[in-house]
N, C-alpha and C positions, 0 to 999 in steps of 0.2 A: 504493500500500500504506500509506504513512504517512498519506495523506489519509483512508483508512478509519479508522485508529486515532484521528485527530484528530476525525472525525465522531462516533465512539463517545464520546470525551471530552466533546464538546459536548452530545450528546444526554442523557448521564447525569451531567453535572456532575463529571466526573473530571478530575484534574490531571496524573497521572503514568502512565507505562507500567505501573508496579507496580499501580496501582489498576485499570487496564484488565485486567491479568492476573487480579487478584482477581475482577473482575466476570465474566470469561470462565471462571473456575474452572480456571485453569492456573497453573503456576509462572512467575514472572517470567523465569527463565532460558529456559523454553520459548518464551515470546513473543519474547525477545531473539534466540533462535536462528532463529525463523521470520522475523523482520525481516532478519537477516543473509542468510538464504537467499532472501529475496524471495518467500516462500510462506506466507501466512497460512492458518490453518485456517478457510476461509470457511464451511464447514458449521456449525462450532461458533459462529462469529460470528453467522450468520443465525439460528440457534436461540436464542442468548442475546439477540439484538436483534429478537425476533419482532414487537415493536410498531412497529418502524421501517419506513418505506417502503424496500424493498430497492434501488430505483433511486437514492434519495437516499444510502443507506448506501454503496453500491458506486461510484456515479458522481457523486454530488452533484446529481442532477437530481430535480426535483419537490419535493413537500412532505416535510418531515422524517418525519412519521408518516402512515401510510396512512389511518387512520381516527381522527378526533378523538375523544378521550375513551376510547380503548382502554386496558384495564388494562396497566400496565407496572411494571417493577421500578425504583423510584426509590431512589437511594442516600441514606441518612441518614448524614452524616459523624459520626464519633465522635472526641472529643478527650480526651486524658489530663488536660488542664487548659485553662483559658481565660485568655489574656492580656487585660488590661483597659487601655484607653486612653480617657481622657476619659469614664469611667464606662460605656463601651460595649465589648463583646467585640471583640477584634481577631482575627478568624478566620484571617487570612492568616499571622499570626505565632504562632498557638496550635498546640501539638504535636498532630498528628492521628495516631490509631492505626489507622484503617481506616474501613470503611463497613458499614452494615447495609442489606441489600436487601430491600424488601418491596413488595407490591402490595395488601395487605389493606385499606388505607385507602380504596381506590377502590371497595370493595364493601360496606363495613360502615358503616351510618349512625352519625354521632356521632364518628367518628375523624377527626383532622385529616389533611389532605393531606401526604404525605411531604416535599414541598418546603418545608414550614414547620417541619420537625423537625430537631433535632440531638441527639446523644448525648454525655454527659459522664461520665467515670469519677468516681465518688464517692470522696472521699479520707478521709472521717471517719465516725464512727459515731453522730453526734448525732441522726440521723434513723432509727436502727434501732428496731424491726425492719422498718419500712416500706422504708427504703433503707439497706442495709448498706454497709460499706466495700468498695470494689472493684466494687460494682454499677454498671451503666451506667444512668444516669438519662436517659430520653428526654424532651426538653423541647419543648413547643409554643411557638414564638417568637411566635405570633399572639395569645397570651392576655394580657389585662390582669389586674393583681392583684385577687383577690376574696377575700372572707372564707372562712375555714375550708378552705383548699386549700394545697398545697405548691408553692412557687415557687423558681426559681433567681434569686438576688439578687446584684447586683454592688455593691461599694463601690469606693473609689479603689484599693484594694490587693488585694482578694480576692473570691472568688465562693463562695457557699454556698447549699445547699438549706435552706429553713426553712418551717415551717408558719405561714401568715399568719392573724392574727385581727384583725378590725377593732374597735377600741374608740373610741367616739365618732367623731371625724373623722380618726383616724390608724390606721396599721397597726402591729401588734406582731409581730415575727418570733420564733418560738420553736422550740426543738428538741423532738422528740417524747418523748425519754426524760429530759429535764431535765438533760442533761450540759453545757448551755451556758446562759448567762444570756439573758433576753429582751432584744430590741433594738427600739427604736422606729425605724421605717423612714421616712426622709425621701426620697420619690421625686422631689422637685423639685431637691434640691441634692446630697445625699450618697450616694444609692443609686439603682440602676436595676434595674427588673424585667426580666430577660432572657426569662422565659417560665414556663409552668406544667408541672409534672411530669405526664406522661400515661401513661408506661409505665416499668416497672423490669425490666431484663434481669439475671438472676443466674445465675452458674455453680452448677450443682448438684453437690454433693459425691458 
């Protein structure tokens, strides 16, 4: 039983039982009760893990996925903030608030694979109206900085979304609404480009 849960964690990059419960769309207390009774809801698990080889899921035998390239729900981790260590995000020590599950990137041209995405809660309004405070900024980690796009940038102490513009041989980071001064970005020593903004998730009032 625990082995099945561990295989779910492995297949969908989950870390805790609470995240497994979220993926299965049940309460953490329900999953805990099922574990204590030794009876998982296998019907729900098989439905939610439909892209996995059932023999692997239940018994650990065979390939992980029955058909290569099949559409699946890949979790995009969402962080309330990012801890920075040596100019790089320290995801293990960054506070995570949950996951976004999606399979749309498998079927729409031009969208990045979910495995290269993270979500970050936006804490300021310098990028409004494009990205407002408390929006979830979905970042493609595979994108290098380019002119006239919005990127998540790390310095030694903080992380911020900014609109990058290339002037001669340097990048200038600017807010959209002029609420912050422009900053020259030094990607070799003082700054690191985490990735490009590709989606914005916003709570509708």
